[in-house]
N, C-alpha and C positions, 0 to 999 in steps of 0.2 A: 709267325710273320716272315721269318727268313725263308721257310719252305715255300710260302705263297709267292714271295718275290722271285725265287728261282723258277717257279712254275710259269710266271709271267714271261720269263725269257724263253722257256722251252716251248710254249704253245704258239709263239709267233710262227706263222706259216713259212715254210722254206723259201717260198717265192719272195718274201720280204727280205730275208737274209741275202738271197741271191742278187736282189736289186740294190742292196746297200752299197754305197761307195765310201771307202775310207782312203784318205790321202794325207800326206804330210804337206802342209801349205808352204811351198818354197819361198825363200826370200827373193824379192824382186825389186829392182829399181823402177819397174813399171807401176808400182803401187807404193803409196806413202800413207803414213798415219800421223795425225797431229792430235796429240792428247793435250788439250788446252784447259788448264786449271784456272778458271776466271776468278776464283777466290779460294781461301783456305778455311773460311768459317763454316761451321757445321752445327746442326742442332743435336747431333749424337756424339758419343765418345766411344766408338767401337774399340774393342781390345786389340784389334790387329790393324788399326788405322796407320797408313804409311805416311801421312802428312806430318812434316817436321817443320814447324813454323820458324825455327831458328835458321833453317836452310831454305825454306820455300817462301817465307814472308807471311805476314798476317793481314796484308792489305787486300782490298777488293778493287779489281780493275774497273775503271769507268768505261762507258761505252765508246768514247773516242779512242781510248787505248786499245780496247778489244778489237775495234775495227782496224786500227793501224797494225796491230800484231797479226791479225788474220791476213791482211794485205801482204805482210812480209813473206808469208808462206804460200801465197796464192799463185806464184809463178807456174807451179804444176798442179793447180787446183783440180783440173779434170781427172787426175789420177790420185788425189789425196782425200782420205777420209778424215773428217773432223769429229772428235769426241769431246763434248763439253763435260768438264769434271769440276769437282771442288776439292775439299769440302763438299758441300751439297749445292750443286749448281742452281737448283730451283730457288735457293735463297737469294740469288742475285736478281734484283728487280728488272734488270735490262736483258735477261736471258732471251726473251722473245726477239728483241732487237738484234742480239748476237746471232741468233738463228737466221734472221732475215739477212744479216750481213754476209754470213757464210753462203747462203743461197745466192745472193747477188754476185758474189765473187766466183761462183761456179764450182764449188767443191763437189767432189764425186759423191759423197754421202755425208750425212749429219746424224750423230747419235747424242742423246743426252743420257748420262749415267745418273741415276737417282736412288735415294734410299727409300723412296715411296711416299714421302710426306707431301711432295708436289706443291710447294709453296707458291704464293702469289697467283693462285688460280691459273697455273701455267697451261693446263689443258684447255682453258677457255681463250687463251691468247695465241696459241699456235694450232695448226691443223695437221692431220696425218700427211698432208702433202708437203709440209714444211720440213719434216724430219724423216729419216729412214727407219730409225729405231729409238724406242724409249726403253732403256735397260735398267731393270730393277735388281737390287742386291738383296739376296736372301742367303743366310748362312746356317740354315737348319731346316729340317722337314717338320719340326714341331716348334711351338713358341718357346718351350723350355730351353732348347739348344740354341736357337737363333737369338733369343733375347738375352741369354747369358753372354753372348758375344757382342751384340749390337745395341742392347738396351731394352728395358721393359716396354712392351707395347709395340715394338717394331714389326713383329711378325704380322699382327693384325693390320697394321698400317700399310705394309707392303701388299697384302692381299686385297685390301680395300682400294688402294691406289691402282694396282694392276687391273682389277675388275673394272674400275671406271675408265681406264685408258683403253682397254680392249673394247668396251661398250661404245667408245667414241671412235673406234676403228683405227687406233694407233697400232703399228706393228711393234710388238713388245718382245723383249728378250730378258733373260735372267742370268745373273752371275752368282755362282756359288764358290766361295773361296775356301778351299779344302785345307784343313789343319787337323792336328791331333784332337782338337776339341769337337770336331763335327763330322769327321769322316764316317763315323759309325751310323750316321743318318743319311748318308748319300744314297744308299741302296733303297731308301724310301722315297726318293725324289721322283722316280718314274711314275709312280701312282699319283703323286701330287701334281706334277706338271701336265699330266694327261688331260686335266680338266681346266687348265688356266688359259688356253688360247695363245700360247707362246709360239713364236716363229723360230727363235734361236735359244740355245742354252749354252752358257759358257762355264766351264770348270776352270778355276784358277788355282794355282799353288801359292800358298802363303809365302811372302817374302820376309826375311828377317831384317826389317827396316822400320823406321818410325817406332810406334809403341811396341811392336813385336820384338824389336832388338833389345828392349828393356825387360822382357818377360823371362822369368825363371822357367827352366824346363824346356823340353823339346817340343816345338810346335809343328815342325815339318814331319811328314810321315815317311816311313822307310820305303826303299825301293820295292821290297816285296809286297807291302801293303798297297802302295800306289798301283802297281801292275796287276794285282789280283782284283782290285775293285774298280778303278777308274775306267779302263777300256770297256769292261762289261756293262757298267752302268751307262756309259756313253752310247753304246750300241742299242741298249734297251730304249733309251729316250729317243734316239734317232729312228728306231722302229715305229715311233708314233708320228713320224713325218716332221720332226723338229730337227733342224740343223744343230749339231753339237760340235763345239770346239773346245779343245783342252791342250795344255802344253805338253810337249813330248817328254821333257824333263830328263829321261834317261836314254842315252843313245844305245843303239844296238851295236854289236861287234863290228859290223861292216859299214856303219854310218860314218860319214866324214863330218867333223865338227865345223860349223860356220858361226860366226858372230854377226848378229844383225847390225850392230853398230858399224861393222866393217863393210858389209855388203848390201845393206838395205837402207831405207829412208824412213826412220821413225824419230819423232821429236816430242819431248815431254816438256811443256812450257808451264812455268810457275809464275805467280803474281809478282815476285820480286825481280823478274826478268831472266832468271836462269833457264837455260834450255839444255836438257840432257838428251842423250841418245840411248842410254841404258838405264832402265828403271832401278836396277840394283844399286847404282851409284848415288841415288838421290839423297842419302843421308850425309853426303860429303861434298865439299866444294870441288868436284871433279868435272863439272858441267863443260860441255863442248863449246857452248856459246852463251853470251849474255845479250839481252836486248837493252840498249841504252839510247835514249832519245829516239825511240822507235826505229833503231837500226840494229840489225843482228851482227854482232861482233864476235869473232873467234877468240876464245880465251887462250892465254899463253900456256906453254908446257909447265908442269905435266898435268894433262887432263885425261878424261876417259878415252879420247881418241888415240892417245899414245899407247893404250893398253889393248885395244881391240884386235890388233894384229898379232899379239903374242900367242905362241903355241905351247901348250902344256899338256901332259898326259891326262890331267883331270878334265879337260875340255874347257869349260867356261872359266876364264881367269878371274872374273869378278866373283864367282862363287868361291874360288880358292882364297881370295883376299878378304871377302866381306861376309860370306855365308858358308864357312867351312863345315857347318853342321850337315850340309848336303852330301858331303864326301865320305867315302869309306875306303880303307886300305887293308891289304892283306898282310900276312906276317912278314913278308919281304919288304914292306913299305911301298908297294906299288898300288895305284888306285884300282879298285875292283870294277869300276865302271866310269864312263865319261858322263858329265852333266851337260845337257844341251843348252843352248842359248834360250833364255826364258821367253823369247819372242817366237821360237819355233813351235808351230802348232800342228796338232792332228785335227782333222775335220771329218765328220761322218754325216752322211745324208742319204736319203733314199734316192 
């Protein structure tokens, strides 16, 4: 099997490799992302779920509130991408109305992240013209690996939901969250995705937050493993005409560290009104803003914004404070490499 997968990479025509474009997606105030958790309820209990109801709330936002909060962030709607999340967002009965509200306010793009169960007949209540992407989560190339992480039957459900969505002409993407539990199957994903009709493929790195922070053992993969597998698999999938995005994670020697919270415009909204700008902070009351009475209010010091401008040899100060498992030091006590901001991405396309 390994030899076959390596052959798949080798037999791609040289013209394909020559036409492939790889770029680091620069932080920009010209683009903004609004990650909107409209509820935290979910039908699954994934082992790496980052939702922390003590910090994020257990409530489901009503439609009036969703509309009001979207409006709060609509000043720059033409350059802002909205991603509806949960929990499982299709569990929200008003998700179609939320999509309509985002369209009415003129947001740049709209994505729904789903676990594939597609509740409330969502595909019958929205059209491919209403959203830009329907993004499915899959964390293994086989049911054995995926379902050990996400729950029994999830693999088959994702495949069925994705097939239905593609048949209805929705533009679909897939998210694969890499951890020590499933990186061994990532090299099998090019064969799988080649027949799914995907437009985009996202590789995510697992964050040590939510349930992952309470797990014994190392979930994050080493630098050597990441660099030996991720870019190569990304290039293979991109060779099929699928846009692939993955976090940079480890900076090169000549790279300059930048924190997205300091130089970019990303907001992570939760049902209890907390608004973070760094996802690594989400287990803690370090949020930059709170929404109270449908107004966005800056939180007092000390919050995550007070940390964004700090410069340390390790790169990302949040990793140093919250996920030191990412870091490695030499015998002199100096960091062996810098960790990039988790929002810094590499993108590969034909």
